[in-house]
N, C-alpha and C positions, 0 to 999 in steps of 0.2 A: 276821035273826036280829045280836043282841049277843053277842060275843064280849070276856070277862075274857081274854087271850093266856096271862098269866101274874099267879100268888098261889099262898098256901102255909098248910097245917093244920100244925099240930099241939098233940099234948100236954106243954104244957110240961113237959121234965126240963135240970137243972141243970150235969148230966155230958155230956146229949145232948146239948144246948141251949151251948153253953162258950162258942160265938162271940154271942153273945148278953151284951156285958159292960156294967156300972154305969153309961154312958152310953147305953143301952138298954136299959132297964130297963124302959116302958112296955110293952114284947113279955115279961115274962116270964110270963106264964100260957098258959091253952089260948085254943087260935083253930082252929072249930071249924064245919064248914059253917051251921049253924046259923044265926052271927053274920053270915056273910058275907053268906049268903041278905040280908038287911033292906041293907045296904049295893047290891046288883046290882039289887034290884027299886024304889029310891029312886033309882037313875042311869039305871035302862031300859034297864042290860045283863040279857041272859038266860041264858047260861050262862057258867062258866069254866072254866079250865086249871090243875090241881093240879098244880103244879111240887113236886123234892125239896125237901128240907132238909136233910135229914141225910144220909149217904152209908152204904147202908145198902139189904141187899135185905128186910129189915124193914121200914123208910121206903116203898120200894115196893107192900110186899102191904098197908099202913096207908093209902094214897093210891087204891088201889083198893078197898079195902072201904069208903071215903066215899064211894068216885064209885060206887059198887054199890047204894048207900043211899040217893044224891042222886040225881038225874035234872040239878042243875045243875051240877051237874060234869062238863062235858062229853066230858072227856078227860085222862090222866094223865101226866105227864113223870116216870120214878120213878131209883131208882140202878142201875147193873149193874156189875158190879167186871168193866171191858173189854178191863181185861188180863188176866184170868182164864183160866188153858189148859182151864179148863171153859165156857166161853165161850158156844158153840155150843148146846149139852146146857141151859144155865141161859135161850138165847132163847127155843130150844124154850117150853121153860115157861110163859115171858112172854110165847108170842105165845097162850095160850089166851084170856089178859081182850081181853076185848071195844076196853073204855074204855084202856088201854093205846097211846098213841101213843107214845115215842120218853125216851131220857136225856137224864143232865145228869151235867156230872164238876165238880165244882166247883173246877174249873184254877185260878182268880185266888190259890185260895190253898197250891199247888203251889210249892216255890223253886223249882222249874226252870222259868226263863219258855219254856223247848222242850218243856215235858210231852208235850202233845199229837202233836208227832212224832217221839217215841219208836216203832220198831219195836212193842214188847208193846202202848201204845198206838194205832198203826195200825193194826195187827192185827184190833185191836177194832172200829173203825170201819170194817173194811172186811167184817161181818160184819153190821151193821146192815140196808144193802138190801134182800136176804136178807128177809130179814122183815118189811119193811116201814117199819121203824125209822124217826125222825129222830132227830137230838142239837141240844142247846140249847148253845149257847159261852157260857161263863160267865166271863171274863177281864178284866183290865185293860190299858189300852192297850199297855201296856208289851209282855205275849202279841200284841200284835197279827200281831206278825210272825211265828208261828208257825201263829197259825189260819190265815193266808193261805195259812200253807206249806200246811197240812192238809187247807181245800177244794181246792185248784188240783188236789190231790193223787186223791178223792172223786167227779170231776163231777156219777156220780149218783147220790150221795147229796143226803138232803134238810139243812140247815146252817140255826138260827139263831140270832143276833146274842144276846144279852140284854142290853135295859139300856142301849143304843147301843156298847156295851163299858165304861160305866162311868167318860167323861169327866170330867175333873179340874174340875166345872163349878165349886164354888167357886173357882178359883183362875185362874180363863179361860183355863187351856192351852188348847191348842183345834187349832194348829197342824199337830201329828206323827200325833196320835189321827185327824185331820182328813182328813190324808193317808191313812192306811196305810184308815182305814175308805174311802176309795173302792177304793182298791184289792181288800180282800175283798168290794165289793159288785162287782168287775167280774166274777165267781163268781158266775150265775145261777140257781146252783141255794142261794144264799145270801138267807134275807132276813133282819131285823131287828126290836128288838122297841123300840118305845115307853114303852121302864117304863125302873122306875129313877134317874127323875131327880131327881125333888124330896134324896134322900138322896147325893145325888153334891155339891148345892150348900150352902149354911149354910143347915141346919137352922130357924132359927131366924126368917133374916131376907130370907131368897128373896122375891124377885119375878118374877111369869110370864114380864119380859123376859128372864131370867136367860137362857131357854131358849130360845131364839125362835132363836141362833146356830149353836148343835147341832140344836135341829129342822131350819136348810134346810141342813147337809150331807147332814142325812140323805136327809132328802125327794131333791137333787140327786142321792144314791149311788145310792139303790136304789129311786127312783120309786115311787109311792103301789100298785103291784103287788103292791110284797115287803114293806110294812109291815106290823105288826100292835096294835092301845093293848093297858099290857098297863098293872095297879096298884101289883103290885110288891106286894097287901095280904098280912099286916100290915105286914110290914116298912117302908111308905112312910109311919106311924104317927107316924114317929119326926120325920116333919116335915108332913107332911098328910092330911088328912081324905082321905077314896075320893074325895068329890066334887070338892076340889080337884087329887088329879090326873090325873081323866078332863077335866076344865076346862080345864086347860093344855091335853092333847091334842084336845079338841075345838075353843075355840079358833080354833088354830093353825093345822084342819084347816077349819073354815070361813073363814079369810084367804083361805089358801092355793089352798085346792084342795080346797074344799064338792063335787065331782063324787063325788071318791075317802071318801065319807063312809062311806057303808058297807061299800068294800075295807076298812078302815082299822080299823073294828071290829063286824067277823065275819069279812065274804066271806073275806079274806087267810087271819084261823086255820084257818078250813071247810077249806078247800083247804089248807094248810101241814099242818096235823097230819091231813089227810084224817078230819075227823069222823064221816061221814057212814057210812064203814066202820067207823070204831072206837069209835066211841057207840053201837053198836043202833039203829041211825034216829036217834039226838039230834036232825040237821041232817038230816032226811027232808023 
């Protein structure tokens, strides 16, 4: 089974999606499962993980409603206020939804680079394992030190780094990012998504070889057993079609680790997100 571990859906609203600025005008419309289904089928992908793009419980319920009606959505990564004093009650509520795999906070937009190691946020992270929920880490390279500290405090919690922690591919800054990524990968409860690379490159002039050095670092750090392909559709459309995004990872894997193709394009996501448990038998 081929799983896209990272994509988004929304019904476009200028206020709710104000992060979509003028340079991203191609994203100023609705993106829903019916449209993604064509790209999945054309690229021999069976299903996807729908990930939150708005920080509200309404967003989580929106994605869960889509997942209930679409068999091609294998799981959902939603949002919840991890710092809320009512967190346990909300986690109990959300535990009823079979396709809800975990949560994410848009930490990359937080002005405090150490946001993730604030006591109230860590208290929230400490509650997730009880309910079997994962946590997606969305950060920039400068926030990696805090992420390293966070994952070290919760060795039993499943974490995944989204988009390789957004290395500065366009400017070819690699050294500090590479060191920190190697450090976070030493925590074996941390996975990494091979996603979001084209939007960190030059949107209009990238070439497939631009990503090789970054993929080399990630494969060396995590090994093939903790990496998973993600398209980041529709955000990837800023710089590339779905087919191009998949091809970047596919060709690298075919050159460097052909035996791991099944793991990277599906099995690792099934294992990390526990899709057999969360998707009502989807992966059975």
